[in-house]
C-alpha positions in Angstrom: -13.7 12.5 5.7 -12.7 10.5 2.5 -15.5 8.3 0.9 -13.6 5.3 1.8 -13.2 6.3 5.7 -16.0 3.9 6.9 -14.1 1.2 5.0 -10.8 2.0 6.3 -12.0 2.0 9.9 -13.8 -1.6 9.4 -10.7 -3.1 8.2 -8.4 -1.0 10.6 -10.6 -2.0 13.6 -10.8 -5.8 12.3 -7.4 -6.5 11.9 -6.5 -4.7 15.2 -9.1 -7.0 16.9 -7.5 -9.8 15.4 -3.9 -8.9 16.3 -5.1 -8.5 19.9 -6.7 -12.1 19.9 -4.0 -13.7 18.6 -0.8 -12.0 20.1 -0.3 -10.8 23.6 -0.1 -7.3 22.5 -0.2 -4.0 24.6 -3.3 -1.8 23.9 -1.4 1.0 22.2 0.5 -1.6 20.0 -2.9 -2.8 18.9 -4.1 0.7 17.9 -0.7 1.3 16.4 -1.5 -1.7 13.9 -5.0 -0.5 13.3 -3.2 3.0 12.5 -1.0 1.4 10.0 -3.8 -0.6 8.4 -6.4 2.6 8.3 -3.7 4.5 6.3 -2.7 1.8 4.2 -6.3 1.4 2.9 -6.8 4.9 2.6 -3.6 5.1 0.4 -4.7 2.0 -1.7 -8.2 3.0 -2.4 -7.0 6.6 -3.3 -4.6 5.8 -5.8 -5.4 7.3 -9.0 -7.6 10.1 -7.3 -4.7 12.0 -5.9 -1.1 12.5 -5.5 -1.2 11.7 -1.8 2.5 12.5 -0.2 0.9 12.7 3.3 -0.5 9.1 3.3 3.1 7.7 2.3 4.8 9.7 5.3 2.4 8.3 7.8 2.9 4.6 6.5 6.3 4.8 6.6 6.6 6.4 10.1 4.1 3.6 11.2 6.0 0.9 9.7 9.3 1.7 11.2 8.1 3.1 14.4 5.3 0.8 15.6 5.1 -2.3 13.1 8.7 -2.9 13.0 9.1 -2.7 16.9 6.2 -5.1 17.6 8.0 -7.6 15.5 11.1 -6.9 17.4 9.5 -7.4 20.6 7.3 -10.2 19.7 9.4 -12.3 17.1 13.3 -11.6 17.7 13.2 -9.9 21.4 16.7 -11.3 22.3 18.7 -10.0 19.3 22.2 -8.8 20.8 22.3 -5.5 19.2 18.9 -4.4 17.8 17.0 -5.4 20.8 14.2 -3.0 22.5 15.8 -1.3 25.4 12.5 -0.2 27.2 9.3 -2.3 28.1 6.7 -2.1 25.2 4.3 -0.2 27.1 6.8 2.5 27.9 7.9 2.6 24.4 4.3 2.8 22.9 3.0 5.0 25.5 5.1 8.0 23.8 5.4 6.5 20.1 1.9 5.8 19.2 0.6 9.2 20.5 3.3 10.9 18.8 2.4 9.1 15.7 -0.9 9.7 15.9 -0.5 13.5 16.4 2.0 13.7 13.5 -0.6 12.1 11.3 -3.2 14.7 12.8 -0.8 17.3 12.0 -0.7 16.4 8.1 -4.3 16.3 8.1 -4.8 19.6 10.4 -8.0 20.9 8.5 -6.6 24.8 8.6 -4.0 23.6 5.4 -6.0 20.5 4.4 -7.9 22.4 1.7 -6.5 21.5 -1.8 -6.9 22.1 -5.5 -8.2 19.4 -8.0 -5.1 17.6 -9.4 -7.3 16.3 -12.4 -7.7 19.8 -13.5 -3.8 20.2 -13.2 -3.4 16.8 -15.0 -5.1 18.1 -17.9 -3.5 21.6 -17.9 0.2 19.8 -18.2 -1.2 17.9 -21.2 -1.8 20.9 -22.7 1.3 22.4 -22.0 3.2 19.0 -23.2 1.4 20.0 -26.5 3.0 23.3 -26.6 6.7 22.2 -25.3 6.7 18.5 -26.3 10.4 17.8 -25.4 10.0 18.6 -21.9 10.3 15.1 -20.8 13.5 14.8 -23.0 14.9 17.9 -21.4 14.3 16.7 -17.9 15.7 13.1 -18.3 18.7 14.9 -20.0 19.2 17.3 -17.4 18.9 14.5 -14.4 21.6 11.9 -16.4 24.0 14.7 -16.7 23.4 15.9 -13.2 23.9 12.4 -12.0 27.1 12.0 -13.7 28.4 15.6 -12.6 27.2 15.0 -8.7 30.6 13.4 -7.8 32.9 15.7 -10.0 31.6 19.3 -9.3 33.1 21.1 -6.1 31.7 19.9 -2.7 29.5 23.1 -2.3 27.6 22.1 -5.2 27.4 18.4 -4.8 23.9 18.3 -3.1 22.5 20.9 -5.7 23.2 18.5 -8.7 22.3 15.7 -6.6 18.8 17.4 -6.4 18.9 18.1 -10.0 19.5 14.3 -10.7 16.1 13.6 -9.4 14.6 15.4 -12.7 15.4 12.0 -14.5 12.6 10.5 -12.6 10.4 13.5 -13.2 11.0 13.5 -17.0 9.9 9.9 -16.9 6.4 11.1 -15.9 6.1 13.3 -18.5 7.2 10.8 -21.0 4.3 8.8 -19.9 1.9 11.6 -20.6 3.8 12.5 -23.7 2.7 11.0 -27.3 5.2 9.2 -28.3 5.7 5.8 -30.1 6.4 2.8 -28.0 6.5 4.5 -25.0 5.9 1.7 -22.4 8.8 -0.1 -24.1 11.0 3.0 -23.5 9.8 3.5 -20.3 10.9 0.2 -18.9 14.2 0.7 -20.6 14.6 3.8 -18.8 13.6 2.4 -15.4 15.9 -0.6 -16.0 18.8 1.6 -17.0 17.9 3.6 -13.6 18.2 0.4 -11.6 21.5 -0.5 -13.3 22.8 2.7 -11.7 21.8 1.8 -8.5 23.2 -1.6 -9.0 26.4 0.0 -9.8 26.6 2.0 -6.6 25.1 -0.9 -4.4 22.6 1.6 -3.1 18.8 0.8 -3.6 17.1 2.8 -1.1 16.5 5.7 -3.3 15.5 3.8 -6.4 12.9 1.9 -4.3 11.6 5.4 -3.2 11.5 6.7 -6.2 9.8 3.7 -7.9 7.1 4.1 -4.7 6.4 7.6 -6.0 6.1 6.2 -9.7 3.6 3.9 -8.8 1.5 6.8 -7.2 2.0 9.0 -10.5 1.5 6.2 -12.9 -1.8 5.3 -10.8 -2.6 8.9 -11.0 -2.1 9.2 -14.8 -3.7 6.0 -15.9 -6.2 5.4 -13.3 -5.0 1.4 -13.0 -7.4 -0.9 -11.7 -7.3 -2.7 -8.3 -5.9 -5.8 -9.7 -2.8 -3.9 -11.5 -2.4 -2.1 -7.9 -2.3 -5.4 -6.0 0.3 -6.8 -8.9 2.7 -3.6 -8.6 2.8 -3.6 -4.7 3.2 -7.2 -5.1 6.1 -7.2 -7.4 7.7 -4.2 -5.3 7.3 -6.3 -2.1 9.3 -9.1 -4.0 12.1 -7.0 -5.0 12.6 -5.4 -1.4 12.6 -9.0 -0.1 15.0 -10.0 -2.8 17.3 -6.8 -2.4 17.2 -7.2 1.5 18.6 -10.8 1.1 21.3 -10.2 -1.1 22.3 -6.8 -0.5 25.5 -7.4 2.0 26.8 -10.4 0.2 26.3 -8.4 -3.2 28.3 -5.5 -1.5 31.0 -7.8 -0.2 31.2 -9.4 -3.8 30.7 -6.4 -6.4 34.1 -4.8 -6.2 36.0 -7.8 -7.3 33.6 -8.7 -10.1 33.6 -7.6 -13.9 29.7 -7.3 -14.5 27.5 -6.5 -11.3 24.6 -7.0 -13.2 25.6 -10.8 -13.7 26.8 -11.1 -10.1 23.2 -9.7 -8.9 21.4 -11.9 -11.0 23.5 -15.1 -9.9 23.0 -14.2 -6.3 19.1 -14.0 -6.7 19.1 -17.6 -8.6 21.3 -18.9 -6.0 19.3 -17.7 -3.1 15.8 -18.0 -4.6 16.3 -21.3 -6.4 19.1 -23.5 -4.3 17.9 -22.6 -0.9 15.1 -21.5 1.2 16.9 -18.3 2.6 14.2 -16.3 1.7 12.0 -17.6 4.4 14.7 -18.7 6.7 14.8 -17.4 10.4 18.0 -15.1 9.7 16.3 -13.3 6.8 13.2 -12.8 8.8 15.3 -11.4 11.6 17.2 -9.1 9.2 14.2 -7.8 7.6 12.5 -7.0 11.0 15.6 -5.1 11.6 15.6 -3.1 8.6 12.2 -2.1 9.2 12.5 -1.3 12.8 13.6 2.0 13.6 12.2 1.8 17.1 15.6 0.1 18.4 17.4 3.5 18.2 14.2 5.3 19.8 14.1 2.8 22.6 18.0 3.4 23.4 17.3 6.9 23.5 14.4 6.5 25.9 16.7 4.3 27.9 19.7 6.9 27.9 18.0 10.1 27.8 17.7 12.0 30.4 18.9 9.4 32.9 22.6 10.0 31.3 22.2 12.9 29.2 19.6 15.7 29.6 17.2 16.6 27.2 18.5 19.0 24.4 15.5 21.5 24.8 15.5 22.3 21.0 19.3 22.4 20.7 19.3 20.2 17.7 16.5 21.7 16.0 18.2 25.1 16.0 21.3 23.6 14.9 19.5 22.0 11.9 17.8 25.2 10.8 21.2 27.1 11.1 22.6 24.5 9.0 20.3 24.6 6.6 20.1 28.7 6.2 24.0 29.2 6.7 26.7 28.0 4.0 29.5 25.6 5.2 32.2 28.1 5.2 30.4 30.2 7.6 29.0 27.3 9.8 32.0 25.1 10.3 30.1 22.5 12.7 27.5 21.8 9.6 29.7 19.2 8.3 29.4 17.2 11.4 25.8 18.0 12.4 23.4 14.8 13.1 24.0 11.4 12.3 26.7 9.7 14.3 26.9 12.7 16.3 23.2 12.6 17.8 23.1 8.7 17.9 26.2 8.5 20.2 25.0 11.3 22.4 21.7 10.5 23.1 21.8 6.5 23.1 25.3 6.3 24.6 26.5 3.7 22.2 29.8 4.1 20.1 29.4 3.8 16.5 32.8 2.4 14.4 34.5 4.7 12.3 32.9 5.4 9.0 29.4 4.2 10.3 26.3 6.8 10.6 23.1 6.3 12.0 20.2 8.7 12.4 18.0 8.8 15.3 14.9 9.8 13.1 12.7 12.8 13.8 10.8 10.9 16.6 14.0 10.3 18.1 15.0 13.8 18.1 11.8 15.0 19.4 12.1 12.6 22.6 15.7 13.8 22.8 14.8 17.3 22.7 11.4 17.5 24.6 11.0 14.4 26.2 7.4 12.1 26.0 5.0 15.1 26.4 6.9 17.6 24.7 8.1 15.2 22.1 4.7 14.0 21.3 3.5 17.6 20.7 6.3 18.6 18.8 5.5 15.5 16.1 2.0 17.4 15.8 3.9 20.4 14.8 6.2 19.0 12.3 3.3 17.2 10.7 1.2 20.5 10.5 4.7 22.1 8.9 4.6 19.3 6.1 0.7 19.7 5.7 1.6 23.8 5.3 4.1 23.4 2.8 2.1 21.0 0.5 -0.9 23.1 0.9 1.2 26.0 -0.3 2.7 23.7 -3.5 -0.8 22.9 -4.5 -1.8 26.5 -4.3 1.1 27.6 -6.3 0.3 24.3 -8.9 -2.8 26.6 -9.7 -0.5 28.7 -12.1 2.4 26.3 -12.5 0.4 22.7 -12.8 3.5 21.1 -13.5 4.6 21.2 -10.2 2.5 18.3 -8.7 5.1 15.8 -10.6 8.0 17.4 -8.6 6.5 16.6 -5.2 8.5 13.3 -5.1 11.8 15.3 -5.6 10.8 17.9 -2.9 9.7 15.3 -0.4 12.2 12.4 -1.2 14.1 12.8 2.3 11.0 14.1 4.3 9.1 11.0 4.0 11.7 8.8 5.3 11.1 8.1 8.8 14.8 7.5 10.1 16.3 10.7 8.7 17.1 13.4 11.3 15.6 16.6 10.9 18.5 18.4 10.3 18.7 16.3 7.0 14.9 16.6 6.3 15.0 20.4 6.7 17.8 20.7 4.6 16.7 18.8 1.9 13.2 20.6 1.8 14.3 24.1 1.6 17.1 23.4 -1.0 14.9 21.3 -3.2 12.4 24.1 -3.3 15.2 26.4 -4.0 16.5 24.1 -6.8 13.1 23.3 -8.3 12.4 27.1 -8.4 15.9 27.7 -10.2 15.0 24.9 -12.6 11.5 26.6 -13.4 13.0 30.3 -13.8 15.9 28.6 -15.7 13.6 26.5 -18.0 11.6 29.8 -18.6 14.0 32.3 -19.2 16.7 30.3 -21.1 14.4 27.6 -23.1 11.4 29.9 -23.2 9.4 26.9 -21.6 6.7 27.9 -19.2 6.0 25.1 -17.0 
């Protein structure tokens, strides 16, 4: 148990009881709120003490599988497309149990022992004194890889996409390095990365990286509770702002000469000239965005009544798709996404549209209520084992702890199919291994 356990339990119980009193909620919905708050408090108070990926996984899962669906049931139950297709008790009987087991798997004590990240940080500082330009090398590698991602053969696209993440990793080393005006330069780099996201109108990954950035910065500088609150508030405002304007921005950006000015003008228009941020439409849109449960509910409604349980078929396909190259496994190109969504929900998506059914949805689609919940425990235990091994290797390669965000970028997403998750984790491990070998053999830098 962590030193904040009693505080976590007290706050979580208080919020859960208050929710039960104020709103007519099913008992497992109340416990789901408590679970979310428990790990939220844990994550907040342990910032600066460790780099904890597991809490982020649980928080995003509980947000999208439990909190979002509760809001959908109580605030926007009649949405014509994103409604919850099964009753609240039916949904929560499976989802709360599975999410709890997922969290227990992540903290399964057999693989929960870890090394001291603070000692790693001191070792990283020593390495930076010896190889001062690691930050510049990683920043440059990331930027070049980002440019080449859409220009290399399709077989190499994902590898370069992974390497493009090193521009964020380089930022962590940049903050640790002894450089003049580094805070000004850091914000300039972040703004440049934001402009890249703006040009592509893709904000999800940027926000994830900024979440990781907050975790790493808190660890490096041991920032105060006040600064944590300020940063989290800023992130929340940014997320609401992007969510409010992104559809209009995407519709207008291709006819605009300056996407930055367009973005700024839309923010000003929505924030100053209207009350759209607090409008009912925007509230419903935000609920829809965080609610992965409507897909899981559709799967529960459709499967096995109209489509039999897959009995592990999609899991095997995901593993095969990860291990075999595309020219050997022809089905790899269409694995997951649209295919699984239409199969297990009975809903047809428009051409060019793809929706993932999430690890939890896939667990139910393969194994049903009991088997699906148990499967989520083993998925959590698998991630736990991988993290344990990474920290074990970090005893000799301390800089590896800064690569956790790159390794788990897709893994922490609660809406991504297991095929994508397994594929990303396996290939990210290979890419990071190749990077370490390359740095040592070509540049004579041992990280």
